[in-house]
N, C-alpha and C positions, 0 to 999 in steps of 0.2 A: 513110563510114568514113575515118579519117585515113590508113590504109595505102594506100587507093586514091588519095588526094590526093598521097602521097609518090612513087608509082610514076612520075609524070611529071617529077620533079625530078632535078637532078644537082648536083654540088658545084662547078660552074662558075658558078652563079647563086645569088644570095641569094633566100631564100623564107621564108614564114611559113605554117604549117599549123595550123588549129584542129582539135581533136579531143577524144576522151575517152581518158585515160591511166590505167594501173594498173601495179602491180608484179607481174610474172608469177609469182614464187615464193610469193606470199601465197595461202594456201588459200582464204580468203573474199575474193574479188576486190572491192576497193573502187575504184570508178571515179571519176575527178575530171576535170572539163573543164579544158582548158588550151591553150596555143599553143606549138608547136615552132618556134623561130626559128633560121635558119641565115644568118649574116651574116659575110662576110669571114673564113671559115675557122673560125668559132666557133659552137657549138651551145648554145642556151639553151632550157630548158623552163620556161615560166611557167605555174604552176597556179592555177586560180581556186578555191582552197580548200586543204585540207591533208589528209594521211593521218593516221591515228591516231598518237599519239606513240610508242607502244610498237612500232611496225612496224620500227624500226631497231635494236631491242635484240636 
């Protein structure tokens, strides 16, 4: 689980964590694989797929 991988990280080091991600407020949880990247004070989430288009409406 990605959360377990994040527990050993701090913001003084760069890291990458692969995991399964979703939008918590969405009733039908759609999971998408991706990688959370923390480098030099910037956070990026790269998803290997996409959520439904209407999820942001």
